[in-house]
GUPA-732676 format. One line per 8 residues: number of its first residue (from 1); their letters; for each residue x, z, y of C-alpha. Coordinates in Angstrom, 1 decimal. Example, Ala and Ser with C-alpha at 12.3 -4.5 7.8 and 13.67 -1.06 7.14 Angstrom:
2
1) AS) 12.3:7.8:-4.5; 13.7:7.1:-1.1
END
This chain:
567
1) QAGHARKG) -43.0:13.0:11.7; -45.7:13.8:14.2; -49.4:14.8:14.4; -52.5:15.0:16.5; -53.3:18.7:17.0; -56.8:18.7:18.7; -59.7:19.5:16.3; -62.7:17.3:16.4
9) SDRSRVAI) -60.7:14.2:16.9; -60.1:11.8:14.0; -56.8:10.3:15.2; -54.4:9.7:18.0; -52.6:6.4:18.8; -48.9:6.5:19.3; -46.9:3.9:21.2; -43.1:3.3:21.0
17) YDREGLLI) -41.2:1.6:23.9; -37.6:0.4:24.3; -35.4:1.3:27.2; -36.9:-1.5:29.3; -40.4:-0.1:28.8; -41.4:-3.0:26.4; -43.8:-2.0:23.6; -42.2:-2.4:20.2
25) EVDDLKYF) -44.7:-0.6:17.9; -48.1:1.2:18.0; -49.8:3.2:15.2; -52.4:5.8:14.5; -51.8:9.5:13.4; -54.5:11.6:12.0; -55.3:15.2:12.8; -52.9:17.2:10.6
33) GGGGRSQS) -55.0:20.5:10.5; -52.2:22.9:11.3; -50.2:24.8:8.7; -47.0:22.9:9.4; -48.3:19.7:7.9; -47.7:16.4:9.7; -48.4:12.6:9.5; -45.7:10.0:9.7
41) FQFNHELT) -45.3:6.2:9.9; -42.4:3.8:9.6; -41.8:0.3:11.1; -39.0:-2.2:11.2; -37.4:-3.5:14.4; -34.5:-5.8:14.9; -31.8:-4.3:17.2; -29.1:-6.1:19.1
49) KGDHRFFV) -25.5:-4.8:19.1; -25.0:-1.8:21.4; -26.7:1.4:22.5; -30.5:1.8:22.4; -33.1:4.2:23.8; -36.7:4.6:22.6; -39.7:6.4:24.2; -42.7:7.8:22.2
57) EPIEADEK) -46.0:8.3:23.9; -49.6:9.3:22.8; -52.1:6.9:24.3; -55.9:6.7:24.8; -57.8:5.1:21.9; -59.4:2.4:24.0; -56.2:1.4:25.8; -55.4:-2.3:25.1
65) LEVGKTRS) -51.8:-2.8:23.9; -49.9:-5.8:22.6; -46.5:-5.4:20.9; -43.8:-7.4:22.5; -45.9:-8.0:25.7; -47.2:-4.7:27.0; -44.8:-2.9:29.4; -44.7:0.7:30.6
73) ERFAKLSE) -43.4:0.8:34.2; -43.1:4.5:33.9; -40.4:4.3:31.2; -38.7:1.3:32.8; -38.3:3.2:36.1; -37.0:6.5:34.6; -33.8:7.5:36.2; -30.7:8.7:34.3
81) AEIRDAEK) -31.1:12.1:36.0; -34.7:12.4:34.6; -33.6:11.4:31.2; -30.7:13.9:31.2; -33.2:16.6:32.2; -35.5:15.7:29.4; -32.7:15.8:26.9; -31.6:19.2:28.1
89) RREKPLKP) -35.1:20.6:27.7; -35.3:19.1:24.2; -32.4:21.3:23.1; -34.9:24.1:22.7; -38.0:22.5:21.1; -41.3:24.4:20.7; -42.0:25.7:17.3; -45.5:24.9:15.9
97) DDDIDEKE) -47.5:28.1:15.5; -51.0:29.5:16.1; -50.3:30.2:19.8; -49.8:26.7:20.9; -52.6:25.6:23.3; -54.1:22.5:21.7; -55.5:21.4:25.1; -52.1:21.6:26.8
105) FPFMLRKA) -50.3:20.2:23.8; -52.6:17.9:21.9; -49.7:15.9:20.3; -46.5:17.2:18.7; -43.5:15.1:17.7; -41.4:16.9:15.1; -38.8:14.3:14.1; -37.9:10.7:14.8
113) GVEGPTKI) -35.1:8.9:13.0; -33.4:5.5:12.6; -32.4:4.1:9.3; -30.6:0.8:8.8; -29.7:-1.8:8.9; -32.3:-2.8:6.4; -30.3:-6.0:5.5; -26.7:-6.6:6.3
121) PQHLLPPH) -25.4:-10.2:6.7; -23.2:-11.1:3.7; -20.2:-11.9:5.9; -20.2:-8.4:7.3; -19.9:-6.7:3.9; -16.6:-5.6:2.6; -15.1:-8.4:0.5; -15.3:-6.5:-2.8
129) QNKILRRH) -18.7:-4.9:-2.4; -20.6:-7.7:-4.2; -18.0:-7.6:-7.0; -18.6:-3.9:-7.5; -22.4:-3.8:-6.9; -23.5:-6.1:-9.7; -27.0:-4.7:-9.5; -28.9:-3.1:-6.7
137) AQLRDGRW) -31.5:-0.3:-7.0; -34.7:-1.0:-5.2; -36.2:1.1:-2.4; -40.0:1.3:-2.6; -42.3:3.7:-0.8; -39.3:5.7:0.4; -37.8:6.2:-3.1; -35.0:4.4:-5.0
145) RDVEVSAI) -36.1:2.9:-8.3; -34.0:1.9:-11.4; -31.1:3.9:-10.1; -29.4:4.9:-13.4; -29.7:1.5:-14.9; -28.4:-0.3:-11.8; -25.5:2.2:-11.5; -24.5:1.8:-15.1
153) ESLTPFLR) -24.5:-2.0:-14.8; -22.4:-1.9:-11.7; -20.0:0.9:-12.7; -19.2:-0.3:-16.2; -16.9:-3.3:-15.2; -15.5:-1.2:-12.2; -14.5:1.7:-14.5; -13.0:-0.7:-17.0
161) QVFRSPVT) -10.8:-2.1:-14.3; -9.7:1.2:-12.6; -9.3:3.0:-16.0; -7.4:-0.1:-17.3; -9.2:-0.1:-20.7; -12.7:-0.5:-22.2; -15.2:2.2:-21.4; -18.2:3.3:-23.4
169) KEEVKPYA) -21.7:3.9:-22.1; -21.2:7.7:-22.7; -18.1:7.5:-20.5; -20.0:5.7:-17.7; -23.1:7.8:-17.7; -21.6:10.9:-15.9; -20.6:8.7:-13.0; -24.0:7.0:-13.0
177) QLVVQACD) -25.6:10.5:-12.8; -23.7:11.1:-9.6; -25.6:8.2:-8.1; -28.9:9.5:-9.4; -28.2:13.0:-8.0; -27.4:11.5:-4.6; -30.7:9.6:-4.5; -32.6:12.7:-5.6
185) RGQSYYRG) -31.1:14.5:-2.6; -32.6:11.8:-0.3; -29.4:9.8:0.1; -29.2:6.1:-0.5; -28.2:4.3:-3.7; -25.2:2.9:-1.8; -24.1:6.4:-0.8; -24.5:7.5:-4.4
193) MQVAITAA) -22.2:4.6:-5.5; -19.6:5.7:-2.9; -19.7:9.2:-4.5; -19.3:7.8:-8.0; -16.5:5.4:-7.0; -14.7:8.3:-5.3; -15.0:10.4:-8.4; -13.4:7.6:-10.5
201) LVSPRFLF) -10.5:7.2:-8.0; -9.6:10.9:-8.2; -9.9:11.0:-12.0; -6.7:11.7:-14.0; -7.5:8.6:-16.0; -7.0:6.5:-12.8; -4.2:8.5:-11.2; -2.0:8.7:-14.3
209) RIETPPEN) -0.7:6.0:-16.6; -1.1:7.8:-19.9; 0.7:6.3:-22.9; -0.1:8.2:-26.1; -0.5:6.8:-29.6; -3.9:5.8:-31.0; -5.8:8.3:-33.0; -4.9:6.6:-36.3
217) WKPSGEDG) -1.2:6.2:-35.5; 1.3:7.1:-38.2; 5.1:6.9:-37.7; 6.6:3.9:-39.4; 10.2:5.1:-39.2; 12.4:8.0:-38.4; 12.8:7.2:-34.7; 9.1:7.7:-33.8
225) AVALTQHQ) 8.9:4.5:-31.7; 5.3:3.7:-30.8; 4.2:0.2:-29.9; 2.1:0.1:-26.7; -1.5:-0.7:-27.2; -2.7:-4.0:-25.7; -4.2:-2.2:-22.7; -1.2:0.0:-22.3
233) LATRLSYF) 1.0:-3.2:-22.3; -1.3:-4.8:-19.8; -1.1:-1.8:-17.5; 2.7:-1.5:-17.8; 3.1:-5.2:-17.0; 0.7:-5.1:-14.0; 2.4:-2.1:-12.4; 5.8:-3.7:-13.0
241) LWSSTPDE) 5.0:-7.0:-11.3; 2.2:-6.1:-8.9; 2.4:-2.3:-8.5; -1.3:-2.4:-9.1; -4.0:-2.3:-11.8; -4.4:-5.2:-14.2; -6.8:-8.0:-13.2; -9.6:-9.4:-15.3
249) QLLHDADQ) -7.6:-12.1:-17.0; -5.0:-9.6:-18.2; -7.7:-7.2:-19.4; -9.6:-9.9:-21.2; -6.6:-11.0:-23.2; -5.9:-7.3:-24.0; -9.4:-7.0:-25.3; -8.8:-10.0:-27.5
257) NRLSGKTL) -5.4:-8.6:-28.7; -3.6:-11.7:-27.4; -0.8:-10.2:-25.2; 2.2:-11.4:-27.2; 4.4:-14.5:-27.5; 3.5:-17.5:-25.4; 0.3:-15.9:-24.0; 2.3:-13.0:-22.6
265) QEHVRRML) 4.9:-15.4:-21.1; 2.1:-17.3:-19.4; 0.8:-14.1:-17.9; 4.2:-13.2:-16.5; 4.5:-16.6:-14.9; 1.0:-16.5:-13.5; 1.5:-13.0:-12.1; 4.8:-13.9:-10.5
273) ADPKSEAL) 3.1:-16.9:-8.8; 0.3:-14.6:-7.5; 0.8:-13.2:-3.9; 0.5:-9.7:-5.4; 4.0:-10.2:-6.9; 5.2:-9.5:-3.3; 5.2:-6.0:-4.6; 8.4:-6.7:-6.5
281) ATQFAAQW) 10.1:-7.1:-3.1; 8.4:-4.3:-1.2; 8.6:-1.8:-4.1; 11.3:-2.7:-6.6; 13.8:-4.3:-4.2; 13.2:-1.6:-1.6; 13.8:1.1:-4.2; 16.9:-0.6:-5.7
289) LGLRNLEQ) 18.6:-1.4:-2.4; 17.6:1.8:-0.7; 15.5:0.2:2.0; 13.1:3.1:2.1; 15.9:5.3:3.5; 16.0:3.1:6.6; 12.9:4.9:7.9; 14.8:8.2:8.0
297) HEADTNDT) 18.0:6.7:9.4; 18.9:8.4:12.7; 20.9:5.9:14.8; 22.0:7.1:18.2; 19.3:5.4:20.3; 20.0:7.5:23.4; 23.4:6.1:24.3; 25.0:3.9:21.7
305) FTQFDPEL) 22.2:1.8:20.2; 19.4:1.8:22.7; 17.8:-1.4:21.2; 17.3:0.1:17.8; 13.6:0.7:17.6; 10.9:0.9:14.9; 10.0:-2.8:15.3; 13.6:-3.9:14.8
313) MKSMSRET) 13.9:-1.5:11.9; 10.9:-3.1:10.2; 12.3:-6.6:10.8; 15.5:-5.5:9.1; 13.7:-4.4:6.0; 11.5:-7.4:6.0; 14.4:-9.8:6.0; 15.8:-8.3:2.8
321) ELLFAEIV) 12.4:-8.3:1.1; 11.8:-12.0:2.0; 15.1:-13.0:0.5; 14.4:-11.2:-2.7; 10.9:-12.8:-2.8; 12.4:-16.3:-2.3; 14.7:-15.8:-5.3; 11.7:-14.7:-7.4
329) RGNKPITE) 9.6:-17.7:-6.3; 12.4:-20.2:-7.0; 13.7:-18.5:-10.2; 17.1:-18.6:-8.6; 20.2:-16.8:-9.9; 20.1:-13.2:-9.1; 23.7:-13.6:-7.7; 22.2:-15.5:-4.8
337) LLTADYTF) 21.2:-12.1:-3.3; 24.9:-11.7:-2.7; 25.9:-15.2:-1.8; 22.9:-16.8:0.0; 23.9:-19.0:2.9; 20.4:-18.6:4.4; 18.1:-15.8:5.4; 14.7:-15.0:7.1
345) VNSDLAKH) 14.5:-13.9:10.7; 11.9:-13.4:13.5; 12.8:-13.5:17.2; 13.8:-9.8:17.3; 16.2:-10.1:14.4; 17.5:-13.5:15.5; 18.4:-12.0:18.9; 20.1:-9.1:17.1
353) YGIDHDSS) 22.1:-11.6:15.0; 22.8:-14.0:17.9; 20.8:-16.8:16.2; 18.7:-19.3:18.1; 15.1:-18.6:17.0; 12.2:-17.7:19.3; 9.2:-17.4:16.9; 7.7:-14.0:16.2
361) EFQRVSLQ) 7.0:-15.2:12.6; 9.7:-14.9:10.0; 11.2:-18.3:9.1; 14.1:-19.4:6.9; 17.3:-20.2:8.8; 20.7:-21.4:7.7; 23.7:-19.1:7.9; 26.2:-21.9:7.8
369) GTPRRGIL) 28.8:-21.4:10.6; 28.0:-17.7:10.9; 29.8:-14.6:9.5; 26.9:-13.7:7.3; 26.1:-14.2:3.7; 23.6:-12.5:1.4; 22.4:-8.9:1.5; 25.8:-7.4:2.4
377) SHASVLTL) 25.4:-8.8:5.9; 21.8:-7.8:6.3; 21.2:-5.4:9.1; 19.1:-3.2:6.8; 22.0:-2.6:4.4; 24.6:-2.3:7.1; 22.5:0.2:9.1; 21.5:2.5:6.2
385) TSNSTRTS) 25.2:2.7:5.1; 26.4:3.8:8.6; 26.5:7.0:10.5; 24.5:7.6:13.6; 27.2:6.5:16.1; 29.7:4.5:14.0; 30.2:2.5:10.9; 31.2:4.1:7.6
393) PVKRGKWI) 33.4:2.0:5.3; 33.2:4.8:2.8; 29.4:4.7:2.7; 29.3:0.9:2.6; 31.9:0.7:-0.2; 30.0:3.4:-2.2; 26.8:1.4:-1.8; 28.5:-1.7:-3.2
401) LENVLGTP) 29.9:0.2:-6.1; 26.5:1.7:-7.0; 24.1:-1.2:-6.2; 26.2:-4.3:-6.8; 28.9:-3.4:-9.3; 26.9:-0.7:-11.1; 29.9:1.7:-11.1; 29.0:4.7:-8.9
409) PPDPPANV) 32.0:6.8:-7.9; 32.1:10.4:-9.0; 31.2:13.2:-6.6; 34.0:14.2:-4.3; 36.1:17.2:-5.4; 35.2:20.6:-3.9; 36.8:21.6:-0.6; 37.8:18.1:0.4
417) PELEETKT) 37.5:18.0:4.3; 35.4:15.4:6.0; 37.1:12.6:7.8; 36.6:14.2:11.2; 38.4:17.3:10.0; 41.6:15.5:8.9; 44.6:14.6:11.0; 44.7:11.3:12.8
425) ADDNASLR) 47.6:9.2:14.1; 46.4:9.7:17.7; 43.1:10.1:19.6; 42.7:6.3:19.9; 43.5:5.5:16.2; 41.1:3.1:14.5; 38.7:4.2:11.8; 40.8:2.2:9.3
433) VQLELHRE) 44.0:4.2:10.2; 42.1:7.5:9.9; 40.9:6.5:6.5; 44.3:5.6:5.4; 45.5:9.1:6.3; 42.5:10.5:4.5; 43.6:8.7:1.3; 47.0:10.3:1.4
441) SPTCASCH) 45.5:13.1:-0.7; 46.0:12.2:-4.4; 42.5:13.7:-5.2; 40.9:11.2:-2.8; 43.0:8.1:-3.4; 41.7:7.3:-6.9; 38.2:6.5:-5.7; 38.8:5.6:-2.1
449) RVMDQLGF) 41.4:3.0:-3.0; 38.6:0.6:-4.1; 35.7:2.0:-2.2; 37.3:1.8:1.3; 38.6:-1.7:0.7; 35.0:-2.9:0.0; 33.8:-1.2:3.1; 36.6:-2.6:5.3
457) GLENFDAI) 35.2:-6.1:4.5; 32.1:-5.3:6.4; 33.8:-3.8:9.5; 33.0:-6.8:11.6; 29.4:-5.4:11.7; 28.7:-2.3:13.8; 26.5:0.6:12.8; 23.2:-1.4:13.3
465) GRYRTQEN) 24.5:-4.7:11.8; 25.6:-6.5:15.0; 28.7:-8.7:14.7; 31.7:-7.6:16.6; 35.4:-8.4:16.8; 36.6:-5.2:18.5; 36.1:-1.5:18.0; 37.0:0.8:20.9
473) SLPVDASG) 38.9:-2.0:22.5; 41.0:-2.5:19.3; 40.7:-5.6:17.1; 38.7:-5.1:14.0; 40.7:-5.5:10.8; 38.2:-6.6:8.0; 40.8:-7.6:5.5; 41.3:-5.9:2.1
481) VLPGGREF) 42.6:-6.2:-1.4; 40.6:-5.5:-4.6; 42.0:-4.6:-8.0; 43.8:-7.6:-9.5; 45.1:-8.8:-6.2; 41.8:-10.3:-5.0; 42.4:-10.6:-1.3; 39.8:-11.3:1.4
489) DGSVELVE) 39.5:-11.2:5.2; 36.0:-10.6:6.5; 32.6:-10.4:5.0; 32.2:-14.1:4.0; 35.4:-14.0:2.0; 34.5:-10.6:0.5; 31.1:-12.1:-0.7; 32.9:-15.1:-2.1
497) VLGRTERD) 35.3:-12.9:-4.1; 32.4:-10.7:-5.4; 30.2:-13.8:-6.2; 33.0:-15.4:-8.1; 34.5:-12.4:-10.0; 31.7:-9.9:-10.3; 28.7:-12.1:-11.3; 28.4:-10.5:-14.7
505) AFAKTAFQ) 28.6:-6.9:-13.3; 26.0:-7.7:-10.6; 23.6:-9.3:-13.1; 23.9:-6.3:-15.4; 23.2:-3.9:-12.5; 20.2:-5.9:-11.5; 18.8:-6.0:-15.0; 19.4:-2.2:-15.4
513) RLLTFALG) 17.5:-1.6:-12.2; 14.7:-3.9:-13.2; 14.3:-2.2:-16.6; 14.4:1.3:-15.0; 11.7:0.3:-12.5; 9.5:-1.3:-15.3; 9.8:1.7:-17.5; 9.4:4.3:-14.8
521) RELSPSDR) 12.2:6.4:-16.3; 16.0:6.5:-16.5; 17.6:4.4:-19.2; 18.7:6.0:-22.5; 21.9:5.2:-24.4; 19.8:3.0:-26.8; 18.3:1.1:-23.8; 21.8:0.3:-22.6
529) CVVDDLVG) 22.6:-1.5:-25.9; 19.5:-3.7:-25.3; 20.7:-4.4:-21.7; 24.1:-5.7:-22.9; 22.5:-8.0:-25.4; 19.8:-9.4:-23.1; 22.1:-9.9:-20.1; 24.5:-11.8:-22.3
537) QAKANDYR) 21.7:-14.1:-23.3; 20.7:-14.7:-19.7; 24.2:-15.7:-18.7; 23.8:-19.2:-20.3; 21.1:-20.0:-17.6; 23.0:-18.5:-14.7; 21.2:-15.1:-14.6; 18.0:-16.6:-13.1
545) LVDLIMAV) 15.7:-13.8:-11.8; 12.5:-14.9:-13.5; 14.5:-15.1:-16.8; 15.7:-11.6:-16.3; 12.1:-10.4:-15.6; 10.9:-12.2:-18.7; 13.6:-10.5:-20.8; 12.5:-7.1:-19.5
553) VESRPFQY) 8.9:-7.7:-20.5; 9.8:-9.0:-24.0; 12.3:-6.2:-24.6; 11.7:-3.4:-27.1; 12.1:-0.6:-24.5; 9.3:-2.3:-22.5; 6.9:-2.7:-25.4; 7.6:0.6:-27.2
561) YDWPVPQ) 8.1:4.2:-26.3; 9.4:7.2:-28.1; 7.1:9.8:-29.6; 7.9:13.0:-31.4; 7.5:12.6:-35.2; 5.5:15.5:-36.7; 7.6:17.6:-39.0
END
């Protein structure tokens, strides 16, 4: 906004130059007559990437100028010191009033601004922008037109997806009004859409998965079990397999009331084949196996384990996630998590394991000829079940009882001293000997008799999962005996024993954890009856993981929920 202040003159010409002094625009401004009014003009100019500087100058009416050719040597030769001085003086601009000398100040520039870009190349836009903005409001004469209509057309499919169910025009309209209000305040249509989308993403309808009966629901029995609506089922399925909102295909079939039987099975297979099913490994497997606790693990990096750093820790977790994802992709038996004779390593983890592999990318490698098999030899599990400076057969055995066999031990009795507080054979006694003394107490022996034996089988791995044959200059004894006289010596034999004799227990544990994750709650006694039945059916096909997932989805606990019956 600017103006020509001298009375008796129709107009003044204004020239705009770039930092090299090249003329990029010229226009006329009429006499504004005082009273705070002003004239303005706009123009478009294509800018290159980087910083730019512009100069505005009133010029004589008869001066010949040609945009793109005329140059002002005055501006081109301005020094940085002169520019800084002008910017400093600009900090206190003159206020237009009756005391301004029109001869000394015949021209006033009140405001200059840059808006743009007027058009953004498609490849620079965020990938989902065109999916969300189905219709664009038009900017004409400085005002946005058809804002509400455009916003409703764009927001309706977006809100349907984020709210995971159909939306009415009345439900969309308040969000469209946020766009209208933004445009009325002088903001752009796109800024208004940002406001509306933000409002949707902080709405309780997006943040919470609400499962309540339909308005016309009536209890059909005494238990108050309510079948999920089609959209509730789509939501539960999507968050189980993807940890994200349902996609259009799932919502479409929910709209058509088709999520059952063969169609539901096809969706499960399709979703497991989608890259988004990686969430089963990064969310479910990480929760089940406790990988999230690895981030809080405090290994002694000052003296004992100096090579344990955040990058190695991430590689440890990733190995376990990739093995789980491989079993999902191949619909392999869940027991292969225990017995797999292969794994996935990058160069950091390979060096940690003593395996020859120099790629920074994770690749599948064979474990034949190594002392490692399955997740029990993964550095992630071995580290999070250790203390900061040494291994803990007790923690490792407890982890196997809880996460593999599904038989967590009871809490220790009150007033039982820690291992460090009990007597030892001598100062150089091995950890195994110290634990044997610890088990002399009858109150400890009942649980530790099995728990410690399981942990002893992993003693060839130190507190960050490196293989070793000695501890404090003493040979490591990794042998043990499980109930029933099942003997083993070392981690490979321990895994073979568990894989051969505890397949059913491990499959049941895995199914229970899957169902708990899918429901988002602890299992009830009635749920456990379903678990026994479905796990028994899966045994015939060797407990394959996709079969277990399908059994979860088709189970009654997954498709129904309890609701209080009105009295």
